[in-house]
C-alpha positions as CSV (number, residue, x, y, z in Angstrom):
1,X,-17.9,-29.6,-11.6
2,X,-18.4,-33.1,-12.8
3,X,-15.7,-34.9,-10.9
4,X,-13.1,-34.3,-8.2
5,X,-10.0,-34.1,-10.6
6,X,-11.8,-31.3,-12.5
7,X,-12.1,-29.6,-9.1
8,X,-8.4,-30.0,-8.5
9,X,-7.5,-28.5,-11.8
10,X,-9.9,-25.6,-11.2
11,X,-8.2,-24.9,-7.9
12,X,-4.7,-24.5,-9.4
13,X,-5.6,-21.8,-12.0
14,X,-2.5,-19.7,-12.7
15,X,-2.1,-16.3,-14.4
16,X,0.7,-14.0,-15.5
17,X,0.3,-10.3,-15.7
18,X,2.0,-7.0,-16.1
19,X,0.8,-3.5,-15.1
20,X,2.2,-0.3,-16.5
21,X,1.7,3.3,-17.4
22,X,2.5,2.8,-21.1
23,X,2.1,6.5,-21.7
24,X,2.8,6.1,-24.6
25,X,3.2,2.4,-25.4
26,X,6.6,1.6,-27.0
27,X,8.5,-1.2,-28.5
28,X,9.9,-1.8,-25.0
29,X,6.4,-2.5,-23.7
30,X,6.1,-5.0,-26.6
31,X,9.1,-6.8,-25.3
32,X,7.5,-7.1,-21.9
33,X,4.3,-8.5,-23.5
34,X,6.4,-11.0,-25.5
35,X,8.2,-12.1,-22.4
36,X,4.9,-12.4,-20.6
37,X,3.4,-14.6,-23.3
38,X,6.5,-16.8,-23.4
39,X,6.9,-17.2,-19.6
40,X,3.2,-17.9,-19.1
41,X,3.3,-21.0,-21.3
42,X,-0.1,-22.6,-21.1
43,X,-1.3,-20.3,-18.3
44,X,-3.4,-17.2,-19.0
45,X,-1.7,-13.8,-19.3
46,X,-3.1,-10.3,-19.0
47,X,-1.8,-6.8,-19.6
48,X,-3.2,-4.0,-17.4
49,X,-2.6,-0.3,-18.2
50,X,-2.7,2.4,-15.5
51,X,-5.4,5.1,-15.6
52,X,-3.0,7.9,-14.5
53,X,-3.4,11.0,-16.7
54,X,-1.8,14.4,-16.5
55,X,-0.4,16.8,-19.1
56,X,3.3,16.4,-18.4
57,X,4.0,12.7,-17.8
58,X,0.8,11.0,-18.8
59,X,-0.7,12.7,-21.9
60,X,-2.8,9.8,-23.1
61,X,-6.1,8.9,-21.6
62,X,-6.8,5.4,-20.4
63,X,-8.9,4.5,-23.4
64,X,-6.4,6.0,-25.8
65,X,-3.5,3.9,-24.2
66,X,-5.6,0.7,-24.5
67,X,-6.6,1.5,-28.1
68,X,-3.0,2.3,-29.2
69,X,-1.5,-0.6,-27.3
70,X,-4.0,-3.0,-29.0
71,X,-3.2,-1.6,-32.4
72,X,0.6,-1.7,-31.8
73,X,0.6,-5.3,-30.5
74,X,-2.2,-7.1,-32.3
75,X,-1.0,-10.6,-31.2
76,X,-1.5,-9.4,-27.6
77,X,-4.7,-7.3,-28.2
78,X,-7.1,-9.8,-26.6
79,X,-4.9,-9.9,-23.5
80,X,-4.8,-6.1,-23.0
81,X,-7.6,-5.7,-20.4
82,X,-10.1,-2.9,-19.9
83,X,-11.2,-2.7,-16.3
84,X,-12.0,0.8,-14.9
85,X,-11.9,-0.6,-11.3
86,X,-8.2,-1.5,-11.6
87,X,-6.1,1.5,-10.7
88,X,-3.1,-0.1,-9.0
89,X,-1.2,-3.4,-9.1
90,X,-3.0,-4.4,-5.9
91,X,-6.3,-3.9,-7.6
92,X,-5.1,-6.3,-10.3
93,X,-4.5,-9.0,-7.7
94,X,-7.9,-8.5,-6.1
95,X,-9.5,-8.7,-9.6
96,X,-7.5,-11.8,-10.5
97,X,-8.3,-13.5,-7.2
98,X,-12.0,-12.8,-7.7
99,X,-11.7,-14.4,-11.2
100,X,-10.6,-17.6,-9.5
101,X,-6.9,-17.6,-10.1
102,X,-4.8,-19.0,-7.2
103,X,-1.2,-18.6,-8.5
104,X,0.0,-15.3,-9.9
105,X,3.2,-14.1,-11.5
106,X,3.8,-10.4,-12.3
107,X,6.3,-9.6,-15.0
108,X,7.9,-6.1,-14.7
109,X,11.1,-4.2,-15.7
110,X,14.2,-5.4,-13.9
111,X,14.3,-2.2,-11.7
112,X,10.9,-2.8,-10.2
113,X,11.0,-6.5,-9.2
114,X,12.0,-6.1,-5.6
115,X,9.5,-3.2,-5.0
116,X,6.5,-5.2,-6.3
117,X,7.6,-8.5,-4.7
118,X,7.5,-6.8,-1.2
119,X,4.3,-4.9,-1.9
120,X,2.2,-7.7,-3.3
121,X,3.2,-10.3,-0.8
122,X,2.7,-7.9,2.1
123,X,-1.1,-7.9,1.5
124,X,-1.5,-11.5,0.6
125,X,-4.3,-12.8,2.9
126,X,-4.9,-9.4,4.4
127,X,-8.3,-7.8,4.3
128,X,-7.8,-4.1,3.7
129,X,-9.5,-1.2,2.1
130,X,-8.1,-2.3,-1.3
131,X,-10.0,-5.5,-1.1
132,X,-8.9,-9.1,-0.5
133,X,-6.7,-11.7,-2.2
134,X,-5.1,-14.8,-0.8
135,X,-2.9,-16.5,-3.5
136,X,-1.1,-19.8,-3.0
137,X,1.9,-18.1,-4.6
138,X,2.8,-14.6,-5.8
139,X,5.9,-14.3,-7.9
140,X,7.5,-11.2,-9.5
141,X,9.9,-11.8,-12.3
142,X,12.0,-9.5,-14.6
143,X,11.1,-8.9,-18.2
144,X,14.8,-8.0,-18.7
145,X,17.1,-5.1,-18.0
146,X,16.6,-1.8,-19.7
147,X,19.6,0.3,-20.5
148,X,18.5,4.0,-21.0
149,X,21.6,4.7,-23.0
150,X,21.2,1.8,-25.5
151,X,19.7,2.1,-29.0
152,X,16.6,0.2,-30.0
153,X,14.3,-1.8,-27.7
154,X,16.7,-1.9,-24.7
155,X,16.9,1.9,-24.6
156,X,13.3,2.7,-25.5
157,X,11.2,4.5,-22.9
158,X,7.9,6.3,-22.8
159,X,9.8,9.4,-21.5
160,X,11.9,9.5,-24.7
161,X,8.7,9.1,-26.8
162,X,7.1,12.0,-25.0
163,X,10.2,14.1,-25.6
164,X,10.2,13.2,-29.3
165,X,6.5,14.3,-29.5
166,X,7.2,17.5,-27.6
167,X,10.1,18.3,-30.0
168,X,7.8,17.4,-32.9
169,X,10.4,14.8,-34.1
170,X,8.2,12.2,-35.8
171,X,11.3,10.4,-37.3
172,X,12.7,9.7,-33.8
173,X,9.2,8.9,-32.5
174,X,8.6,6.3,-35.2
175,X,11.7,4.4,-34.0
176,X,9.8,3.6,-30.8
177,X,6.8,1.9,-32.4
178,X,6.8,-1.6,-33.9
179,X,7.8,-1.8,-37.6
180,X,4.4,-3.5,-38.3
181,X,2.5,-0.4,-37.2
182,X,1.2,1.7,-40.2
183,X,2.6,5.2,-40.6
184,X,-0.9,6.6,-40.2
185,X,-1.4,4.8,-36.9
186,X,2.1,5.9,-35.7
187,X,1.2,9.5,-36.7
188,X,-2.1,9.3,-34.8
189,X,-0.2,8.1,-31.6
190,X,2.4,10.9,-32.1
191,X,-0.4,13.5,-32.4
192,X,-2.3,12.1,-29.4
193,X,0.9,12.3,-27.3
């Protein structure tokens, strides 16, 4: 630190993030990432993927999810983080706090805003087994509403994609991936699911 004003700027570091299962990643997740990038403005933004894996609801491994998400959304690829220590949204906050951020905003689906707002603020400044974080501000904002009955991005969900894969319906599955994704990459994701 060369001067005091540089210290002040350093103290106010802000980050936006999202945390999700993305099993498999869909065009709906792309919408969340686009919202994240837009809302963050000049601040940093990071995308964290859960490490949950089981045959029924979470067929993709952590590394496969990250690999496919980076391929599906190349403009966000550098912001899709790999951190084996991050297993929950609270782990994300501990990690971001340790990286020197002091203001944090989580972007989630409309139906999860209240749940995360309560959870993340509850542990602010509290030393617990998950670790410690003490942000000046923690905000949770909506990436937009999702209508499960809608067509296209608004109606897309990972559950629908898993069902399409189970039913061996590649045509329906391909509707849930970005148009920019090659057929070979979409087929690889389909087979992995």
